[in-house]
C-alpha positions as a Python dict, from the first residue, in 0.01 Angstrom:
ca = {
    (1, 'I'): (0, 0, 0),
    (2, 'G'): (-184, 341, 94),
    (3, 'P'): (-48, 681, 110),
    (4, 'E'): (282, 794, 131),
    (5, 'P'): (430, 858, 461),
    (6, 'L'): (477, 1205, 588),
    (7, 'G'): (854, 1247, 648),
    (8, 'T'): (987, 1065, 914),
    (9, 'S'): (668, 1077, 1147),
    (10, 'R'): (568, 730, 1247),
    (11, 'G'): (187, 822, 1261),
    (12, 'V'): (-38, 1045, 1111),
    (13, 'L'): (-389, 1196, 1191),
    (14, 'E'): (-630, 1166, 908),
    (15, 'A'): (-976, 1327, 842),
    (16, 'W'): (-1209, 1115, 590),
    (17, 'D'): (-1546, 1212, 414),
    (18, 'P'): (-1764, 913, 477),
    (19, 'V'): (-1996, 1005, 205),
    (20, 'R'): (-1731, 1072, -90),
    (21, 'Q'): (-1493, 827, 73),
    (22, 'K'): (-1220, 1035, 19),
    (23, 'L'): (-923, 1148, 237),
    (24, 'V'): (-1001, 1516, 330),
    (25, 'W'): (-685, 1603, 492),
    (26, 'R'): (-374, 1463, 692),
    (27, 'T'): (-104, 1572, 902),
    (28, 'P'): (210, 1388, 1071),
    (29, 'G'): (164, 1310, 1435),
    (30, 'G'): (56, 1026, 1657),
    (31, 'G'): (168, 675, 1647),
    (32, 'G'): (289, 458, 1925),
    (33, 'I'): (94, 402, 2235),
    (34, 'G'): (-151, 671, 2422),
    (35, 'G'): (-278, 963, 2282),
    (36, 'G'): (-606, 979, 2083),
    (37, 'T'): (-858, 1229, 1959),
    (38, 'V'): (-1177, 1400, 2009),
    (39, 'T'): (-1381, 1612, 1758),
    (40, 'T'): (-1637, 1890, 1857),
    (41, 'A'): (-1969, 2027, 1706),
    (42, 'G'): (-1770, 2353, 1677),
    (43, 'N'): (-1543, 2219, 1412),
    (44, 'L'): (-1247, 2150, 1633),
    (45, 'V'): (-1029, 1808, 1652),
    (46, 'F'): (-825, 1766, 1959),
    (47, 'Q'): (-540, 1534, 1944),
    (48, 'T'): (-333, 1405, 2221),
    (49, 'I'): (15, 1262, 2154),
    (50, 'N'): (214, 1029, 2386),
    (51, 'D'): (487, 1275, 2441),
    (52, 'G'): (273, 1508, 2601),
    (53, 'R'): (165, 1748, 2335),
    (54, 'L'): (-211, 1877, 2291),
    (55, 'L'): (-275, 1985, 1962),
    (56, 'A'): (-603, 2150, 1803),
    (57, 'Y'): (-686, 2153, 1426),
    (58, 'S'): (-991, 2291, 1246),
    (59, 'A'): (-1210, 1977, 1152),
    (60, 'D'): (-1290, 2076, 775),
    (61, 'K'): (-943, 2181, 656),
    (62, 'G'): (-697, 2050, 920),
    (63, 'E'): (-530, 2383, 992),
    (64, 'K'): (-343, 2352, 1315),
    (65, 'L'): (-463, 2604, 1565),
    (66, 'L'): (-283, 2511, 1881),
    (67, 'E'): (-1, 2317, 2018),
    (68, 'I'): (50, 2283, 2386),
    (69, 'A'): (337, 2098, 2559),
    (70, 'T'): (140, 1979, 2868),
    (71, 'G'): (492, 1858, 3020),
    (72, 'R'): (298, 1519, 3083),
    (73, 'P'): (392, 1210, 2877),
    (74, 'G'): (180, 928, 2848),
    (75, 'T'): (-143, 1118, 2776),
    (76, 'G'): (-463, 937, 2735),
    (77, 'P'): (-725, 1058, 2459),
    (78, 'P'): (-892, 1396, 2526),
    (79, 'I'): (-1243, 1438, 2644),
    (80, 'T'): (-1477, 1758, 2630),
    (81, 'Y'): (-1744, 1878, 2851),
    (82, 'E'): (-1955, 2177, 2911),
    (83, 'A'): (-2011, 2307, 3286),
    (84, 'G'): (-2135, 2661, 3380),
    (85, 'G'): (-2184, 2748, 3010),
    (86, 'K'): (-1796, 2726, 2931),
    (87, 'Q'): (-1634, 2438, 2725),
    (88, 'Y'): (-1339, 2233, 2869),
    (89, 'V'): (-1095, 1995, 2707),
    (90, 'V'): (-952, 1763, 2952),
    (91, 'I'): (-682, 1508, 2935),
    (92, 'A'): (-537, 1238, 3174),
    (93, 'A'): (-165, 1194, 3176),
    (94, 'G'): (58, 961, 3410),
    (95, 'G'): (412, 893, 3491),
    (96, 'S'): (708, 923, 3285),
    (97, 'A'): (745, 750, 2919),
    (98, 'K'): (1114, 699, 2958),
    (99, 'I'): (1302, 487, 3205),
    (100, 'D'): (1598, 735, 3242),
    (101, 'E'): (1353, 1003, 3332),
    (102, 'E'): (1247, 1140, 3705),
    (103, 'R'): (902, 970, 3763),
    (104, 'Q'): (599, 1214, 3757),
    (105, 'G'): (277, 1159, 3915),
    (106, 'D'): (-41, 1129, 3739),
    (107, 'A'): (-250, 1429, 3640),
    (108, 'V'): (-583, 1533, 3503),
    (109, 'V'): (-495, 1862, 3328),
    (110, 'A'): (-826, 2065, 3203),
    (111, 'Y'): (-843, 2362, 2944),
    (112, 'A'): (-1102, 2618, 2935),
    (113, 'L'): (-1206, 2718, 2562),
    (114, 'P'): (-1243, 3076, 2490),
}
């Protein structure tokens, strides 16, 4: 049932056209616990994945525009806000995702958009 899996990925990010009720694009990534997405009016989709990556896609075509290894596993969903005429994307991240890793402190990581 459903679409074919993309390689060995446990999860996918999919964009749907709700009017036509059709899949527009899909890309591997996600799955597990943590992470999430936010979409902007400027045709961007930001996704955090629980391994600490922040990705940006074009909302209309699903083209990957950016991938940042934040170095912070266990990220929550991204948020976006504007302050002083500049737009920011922010993620909350915490601790270590694995028992055998040295524990990292919690962090809020912000990126300014150009």
